[in-house]
C-alpha positions as CSV (number, residue, x, y, z in Angstrom):
1,X,2.7,-31.1,58.8
2,X,2.8,-34.5,57.4
3,X,5.5,-34.0,55.0
4,X,9.4,-32.0,55.2
5,X,10.6,-30.6,52.0
6,X,13.7,-28.8,51.2
7,X,15.7,-29.1,47.5
8,X,18.4,-27.7,45.9
9,X,20.9,-29.6,48.1
10,X,23.3,-32.7,46.8
11,X,22.4,-35.3,49.6
12,X,24.6,-34.8,52.5
13,X,23.7,-31.5,52.8
14,X,19.8,-32.5,52.5
15,X,20.7,-35.6,55.3
16,X,21.9,-32.3,57.9
17,X,19.2,-30.8,57.8
18,X,17.2,-33.8,58.7
19,X,19.5,-34.6,61.1
20,X,18.4,-31.1,61.3
21,X,14.8,-31.7,61.7
22,X,14.9,-35.2,64.0
23,X,16.0,-32.3,66.7
24,X,13.6,-30.1,66.3
25,X,11.2,-33.2,67.0
26,X,12.8,-34.4,70.0
27,X,12.7,-30.8,71.3
28,X,8.4,-30.5,70.5
29,X,8.2,-34.9,71.8
30,X,7.9,-35.7,68.0
31,X,8.7,-38.9,66.2
32,X,10.5,-37.5,62.9
33,X,8.8,-41.0,61.4
34,X,5.2,-39.5,61.3
35,X,7.2,-36.8,58.3
36,X,6.8,-38.1,55.0
37,X,10.2,-36.6,53.2
38,X,10.3,-34.9,49.9
39,X,12.5,-32.8,47.8
40,X,11.8,-29.6,44.8
41,X,15.4,-30.4,42.5
42,X,16.1,-29.0,38.8
43,X,17.5,-32.2,37.5
44,X,19.4,-32.0,33.3
45,X,19.3,-34.9,31.6
46,X,20.6,-36.1,28.2
47,X,21.9,-38.8,26.3
48,X,25.1,-36.9,25.6
49,X,27.7,-34.3,27.9
50,X,25.8,-32.0,25.1
51,X,22.8,-32.3,25.3
52,X,22.9,-32.0,30.0
53,X,23.1,-28.2,31.6
54,X,24.9,-29.7,34.9
55,X,25.0,-25.7,36.1
56,X,21.5,-23.5,36.2
57,X,23.1,-20.3,33.5
58,X,20.5,-18.4,35.7
59,X,21.3,-19.7,39.4
60,X,24.1,-21.5,39.1
61,X,24.5,-21.9,42.9
62,X,21.6,-24.0,42.7
63,X,21.9,-27.3,43.1
64,X,20.7,-29.5,39.6
65,X,20.8,-33.4,39.4
66,X,22.8,-33.3,35.7
67,X,23.4,-36.8,33.4
68,X,22.7,-39.0,31.8
69,X,19.4,-42.1,32.0
70,X,21.7,-44.4,34.3
71,X,23.8,-41.3,35.8
72,X,19.7,-39.6,37.2
73,X,18.6,-42.3,38.2
74,X,21.7,-43.5,40.1
75,X,21.8,-40.2,42.3
76,X,17.9,-40.2,42.5
77,X,18.2,-43.5,44.1
78,X,20.3,-42.6,46.4
79,X,18.1,-40.3,48.6
80,X,15.2,-42.6,47.9
81,X,17.7,-45.0,49.8
82,X,17.3,-42.3,52.8
83,X,13.9,-42.4,52.6
84,X,12.9,-39.6,50.5
85,X,9.1,-40.3,49.7
86,X,8.5,-37.9,47.2
87,X,10.0,-35.8,44.6
88,X,9.2,-32.5,42.3
89,X,11.1,-32.4,39.8
90,X,11.6,-29.1,37.0
91,X,13.6,-29.9,34.5
92,X,16.2,-27.9,32.5
93,X,15.1,-27.5,29.6
94,X,11.1,-26.9,30.8
95,X,8.2,-26.4,29.1
96,X,9.5,-28.0,26.3
97,X,8.9,-31.8,26.8
98,X,12.2,-33.7,25.8
99,X,13.3,-34.2,28.7
100,X,10.7,-35.9,31.0
101,X,10.2,-37.4,27.9
102,X,13.8,-39.1,28.2
103,X,13.6,-39.3,32.6
104,X,9.9,-40.9,32.0
105,X,11.2,-43.6,29.9
106,X,14.7,-44.8,30.3
107,X,15.2,-43.1,34.5
108,X,12.0,-43.9,36.5
109,X,12.5,-47.4,35.0
110,X,15.8,-47.8,36.9
111,X,14.4,-46.0,39.9
112,X,13.9,-48.4,42.6
113,X,10.1,-47.6,44.1
114,X,8.3,-49.8,46.3
């Protein structure tokens, strides 16, 4: 495997899972830096609190990155800073495109991509 993925976790839980991954790599003699870290997440982004769905009404136990464009970018940047190189995101208004368009226009420019 070249990639490792887990989703629906706040960053502290994600970090704990990566620590376990590193131990498994050590157990088999693999350099963990050879694995690309990825994250699958649910996102709810809106310009006002009324547009933001912070908890999934169908699956309330699934962690969701939620907030204004500034808040969502700040949280995603914490994953990027930790070393996540790829994200797969599902928006809470799917199949509508409003949140995707807001994300592309106002969140992506704030991300530390590089």
